[in-house]
N, C-alpha and C positions, 0 to 999 in steps of 0.2 A: 504493499499499499505504501505511494507515494505520494505529497502535495508539497507547495512550497511553502516553508515556515520561515519568517524575518530571525534576524538574530534578537532585535528587540523581544519577540515572542517568548521566544525563549527564558531571555533574562528577567522577562516579566516572570512568566512561568515557574521562575525557580524557587522562589517565594511565597507562592499560593499553594493550597490546598487544591488538587487538580484530577481529573479523574479522563479515563479513558477507553472507550470498548478495546475487549478482545482483539485482537487481529484475527483476521482471516484467514485460516491455512493456505486458500489459494492464492491468497496478495501477499501473505508476507515475505520478504525477501531474504531476511537473515535467518539464522541456522537459531535454535532455541539458547536462554541463559542454563546455566550451568552452576549448580550448588557444589562446594567440595565438602560441605558435612552431611554427606547421606550417609547410610547402611548400606549395605550389598544387599541387592535384591534376593526373593527368595520367593520360588514357583509357589503360588497359591494366597499371596500375602499380598498386598498396597505395594507399590515400587514407587520409590523415590523418597521415602521417608528419613525425616530429618535426625541426626541424633539429636537424642534429647538433651544431653549436657548443653548442644550449641545452640538451643532454644533460651537460654538465658542470657545471653549475649545478640549484639548485633548481628545477622547472618550474614556472610558473606555472600553474593550473588555477579559470577564471573559473567564477560563476555568477550568473545573474539574480537580480535581486529579487525575492520572491514575491507574492504576493498580500496585501494589509491586514499589512503587519507591524506589530508590535508596539508602541505609545507606551512610551519605557523606563519610565514608572511600572507597568506591567502583567508586568514580568518579562522577563526575558533568552530568547533565542532562538538555537538554536545550529545551525550548518551544520556537517555531518561529512563530510567525502573519502573515498573508498575505492578502493583500486588492486586491481584483480584481487580484490575481497570483503575487501582486510587494509587495516583502518582507520589511514589517514594522516596526519590532523590535526583535531579540534575549533575550531570559532573561536565564541565567543559573541558575540552583536550585541543591547548593551543601551543603545544612542541612537541618534538617529537616524541609519539607513541612508544612506552615502554610497557612490556608486557605484565608486571609486576602491577601496573595501574588500572587494568582494565578489568575492575569490579566496582561494586556500588553495595555499600551495607546496609542494612533493611534493618530497618530497628525492632527493640524486644517489643515493642507495642503490636507487632503484625505478627509475633508468634502464638498465635491462637490454635487450638486444636482444629482437626479436618482438612481438609483438601482446599489446596491453595493455586490460583493459576498466575505467574509470572511472565513478563515480557516486557524488550524494553525496545527503545524508540532509537535511530540517529539521526539526527539535523546534523547533513555535511555544511560547509563553507556556502555553496551555493545555495542553501534553506531548502533542499527536497530532505524530504524526509521517510523513511524506512522503518519497517517493523517487521522483531523477528517474531516466529512462530512461538507457540508457548510450552512452558514448563508447567507441567504439573506436579507438586509437590506432596507429602503428607506430612503434619505433624502430630505426633501421637505424645497424649501426656497423661492417659490413664492406665496402672501398671493393671494387670490381672487380677482378678480376685478368687485367694483361695476359697476353699470349701466350705463354707459358713458352717459353724457348730462344731465339727471335729476335721481338721486341715491336716491331721499327725498321719503318717505313714502306718498304712495298715499292714500286720504282721501275723502270720500264723498261728493260730489259738497256742500253737503247744509253745511257739518262741516265747509267745507273752506270757503265759504261764511257768516256764520251766528254765527259760533262757535259751541262749544258746550254746550247744554241745557238740563234743567231737562224734554223738552219735548221730547226733541229727545233720552235720555236716556232711557225712559220710553216707549220708542216704539220701541226699540232694542235690550231688553233685560239686558238693566243696563249695555251698553257697546259702545263703538265704535270701530269699527275694521276698519285697513290699512292695506295696501297689499305693500309688500319688492318686488322693481321690480326686476327680473333674474337679477343675477350676474354669471359672467364668473367663470370658473374653482370651483366649487362647490363641495365637495364630501362628501358623507356619512362622520359624526362626526365633521362637521365642526359647530360652535355655533354662533346663531345669540342672540343677548340683545337687547331689546329695553328700554328706558326711555319715562319720561315727566317729565318735568321741568321747573323751572322760568327761567331756563341761557339756553343759545344754546347748552352748552357744560357740562351739569348738570349731574351727575351721580345718578338721582335718578329711578333706573332700577324697571323696569314693569315686565319683566319676561324673561325668557332663554328658547330657545329650542337647540335642537340637529337635523341636520338633519339624514334622513333615505335613504335610498336608493328610497323610493317611493318621496321625493322632487327633483330626479335628474333628468334631461332631458341629452341624447346625442344628439349634433349637429355637424354630421361629427365627426371631432377628437375631437370636445371641448364638455366637459361637463356643464353646465348650472344647473343652480338651477329653478324650478318652482314658479309660483305667491307665496309668502308664506304670510298668512292671520296671524296679528298680534292682538289682543284684548287688548284694554286698557278698564278695570274693570272702572265703575261707580264710586264703593268705592274709587280707586284709585283717580280716577280725582276729586271727591269732597273733597278728605284731602289735596289735593294739592292749593286749594283753587281756587278763582277766578283771570282773568286777563291775558296777553297774555301767554300764554304756550310753551313750544316747545317738539315737537315729535323727535326723531331720533332712528335710531338701529343703531348696530355695526353688524361687522360679523369677527370670526373668524376661522382659519383653525383647523383641529386636530394636524397638530404638535407646533403650537404655535408661529405662524408666526405674525409680528405685526397688531394690529386690522384694520380691514378697516372701517371706519365710515364716515356714510351718514352725508349729512348736514343734519340742523335742519328744520323741518316745523315750521312754527309759527302757530297758534291757537289761538282764544279769546276761555277761558271758563269761564263760568259763570252759573254754576249748583247751586242749590240750596236745604235744606236750608245751612248755612255758617257750616262748617265744626267745630266740635270741636277738640280744639290741641291736636293730638294724635301722639305723634313721635315715628317712630318705635325701636320696642325691641331691645336687644342684649345679648349676651351668656359671662359672667363675664370672660371665660376662653378663649374665640378668639380673636381674633385680627384683626381690620380691619376698616373700615368707619361706618356711621350708617345704610348703606342698605345693607351690604354685609362686611361678613368677614369669616375668615379662621381657624379651630380649630387643634390642634394638638392632637389625641385621648390620649397621655401619662398623657395630662393635665386633663384629664376627666375619670382618674380611679375610681373616687367618685360618677360620675355622672356631670352633667354641671349646672349652675344657670342662671335660665331666667329671667332676667332686665326689667320691667318698667319704663322709666325714670323718673325723679321728679317733672318735668314741663308737664305732660302728668294730661290732666284734667279729674281726676280722683273726683268724689264727693261724700260730707259722706254718707257713708248707700249703697253704689253702692258696687255690687262684681264683681270679673273679673275674668274670664277663658282667659286662656292662653293656648296657641295652639304650638307643639312642632310635627312638619311633619303632613302630612293628617290625620285627625282621623280616626280609624277602621283599620287602617294597618301595617303592621308589622312597629317596628320604630315610627310609630304615637303616643304620648302622649299629652294628656287634663289634667288641674288641675286649681281648684279654691282656693286652699291652700295653703297662702305663707309659707316661711320658720318660720315666726313667725307673730303672730298676726298684723296687721297693715302693716306689711313690704310689698316692693314690690319683694322681691326677691322669686322663685320659684323653687325647684328644680328638676329635669328631671333627671329620674333614669339612671342608667348608659345603663342596657340591651337596651336602645332608641338609645344609639349612634351608636354603630358598623354599623346597615343596614342603614345606609347614608356614610358608608366609601366610597370613591374615588366618590363622589356624593355632593349633594349640599342640605340642608333641610331648606323648610320655617317655620316662625314663626312669628306670630301673637297672640293678645291678644283680648279680645271683652268685652266689657261692657255691662254686663246681661241687655239690655234695648232695645228692637226692633228697635227702633227709631235713635239709634248709629249706625252708620258702623263699623265694625272691623278696626283696627289700620293698619297702612301701614306695610307690610311686611318685615322682614329682613331674608335674606338668608347666611347660614354658609356654606361654604365647608368642610367638614369631612376629612382631610387626611388619607392614608392608616398608620394602625400601622405598626411596628417596632418591628425587635427583633422575627421573625417567629421559629419555632422550625422546625427541620430538620428530615425529614422520619428516621426512624432506623429499622434496622434489623439484628438481630442475625445471620442469613445465610451471610450477608457480612462483609469480614473481610479484611481488606487491601487494599481494593480498588476491590475486585473481588468477584465471587459466582461461590463456586469449585461442581459442580454437583457429585464427586467425594464423598462427606462429606455429601451430602445434605440429609434428609430423605424423606419422601412423599410430603413435601412444604416446602417455605418461609413463613414466616411470617412477617409483618411489622406492626411499632408501630407508634403512635405518641405522643409530647408531651404536656405540657400545654405553652397557648397563651394568652395575654391579650385582654378582651370581651367573653372569652368563654362564650356560655350560650345555653342551652338544645333548642333553637330556630334554630341551626346551622344545616349544613349538609358539608357531607364529602364527595370528590370524589377523588379516588387513582387509578392510572394504572402505568402499565411499556411498556417503549417504543422501541424497538428495532428493527432489523432486523432479516428477517425469513431464518432460516439455509436451504439451499439449494438453496435459493433467495433473495440473498442477495441486490438486489434492492429492495426489497418490505418492507417497513415496516410494523409491527405489533404490535397489541395493546392488553395488557393480563389485562385485570379488577380485580384489588385489592379490591375495595370499591366503589360504586355507590350510592350516595344521602345518606349515610350514616348517621344516624340523631346522632347529639353526649348528649350524656345521662346522661353524668355530667359535670360539671364546672369546675372540676380538677382532675388531675393524667393521668397516660399515657392511652388512648384506643388505644384497638389493631384494624386496620383496617381491618383486612383481611389475607389472603393467597393466596398464587399462588403455583397451584400444582408443583409437579416434572414433570408429564407430560408433563404442558404446559409450561413449564420452558425453554424444552428439542426442542420447536419449534424454538428458540432463536439462532442466531449463534453464535459458539463458536469461543472465544477470542475475538469478537466484543462487545464494549461497550455497554449497553443500561441506559435507564434512567428511576428513578422513580419519578412519576408526585405527587406532590398534591397540591387538591385547595380547600378552603372553603367558603359556600356561609353564608353570614351574614342577606339576607333579602330574607330569605324561595326562594332559588333558583331563584332568577331574575337575579341575576349577582353572577360570581365566584372570589375570591380571589387566586393568587397562591402564594402558599407556598414555599420555598425553594427546588430544587429537588437535587439528588442524583446520580452519575454516576456510575457505577461500570460494570466488565467486565466479562462475563463468559468463565469461564473455566472447563475441565475437568480432573485433574491432580493428581496424588497421590503423 
């Protein structure tokens, strides 16, 4: 949607509360804005959910550089952000544009629960006004509601009466299974953690699951979880010792609202034989508590150090195997060789770190004797890497791809990134609107599950033919997306995307 708008109009409106109708998809030339503080999408749940913590501060809304930004001497250009058609702010650009300046902050007063549609307008130095296509985000501030009346874990009657015994564990696959009562407001992506401790509010976590759509049922207009079964392994119960123990769970939604903690259920625990003192391991480069921590990949450039505590009851002549992740899977690693003879530190090579990014990895150690159970597990959450490269194309100049000067195709490349390895794969594609039917989006593939064949250097992702590019609408922006899988195509990490305008001009 374009029209003339004077510089004075833009300047005057920056001090007034204005509204603008949402742009029609078939007339909006610019790609939608982006919000960095979104949690990953999950099948069966709302998309583009804002991280709950981010709703307590102004929300950063970003937009790509537009084609042919004006030199400073030609005049000021403006970008105006709208939130549900209400103007948020107008930002002037009167000097060479820096990528880090392409954002507007939406005040906290806009952070209201529900669905919100955002778009922006560009007024160039000539007074031409262009709108972006909208981005719909979702703000969730309501945590799940645990079962009213009695939210405690449900155990077999024999466990409640007699406690956990060795006979019970032998007769039940060396585990105790409890059930989480259905809770309201459950959605795919919610996490459930469960604990077994000597304190009603103990933090000795046994495990964690994330709900899928198969865990959810709809009751009228309300969603509810189905009964969830949680296992307490005999190994963990024995390591926790004898006496009164407390079992509990907590639920947190995908947006990250306050965890909902159920009351703990007290149980008698009397398994035998008495366990050795084997505290959980840790990763030297990570920060956190005894049972879970967080790792910044920037500190793992040379791998990470698996540490067995000094007070672990390991006796002379015994060998130990340490485990990082699930053995036999990509990212899983085991070794019995310490960094030096007699040491309790073991190197986990760097290539085994990235498959666990944006997820968590379980680690434990095992004394190599059949009658000694493994140590309690420690769980490390591995953050995403930062400083990812931006896809490049020599055919895109000054924010535009000109068909007039294009040969048979446009080629796209990608530079280096941290933890690049030949076990990884790349997807790349163009997303734009169709010429002659601009209400319809089209996708032009560049690379599909492309293997990474080297650990350094420029990667040629692929080409898009001119025959395919002319399917895109002229003068409309399109986006070039790249994503990389670090875990054998189980999940994909999005890299920064690029927006460009398609033109055909001499």
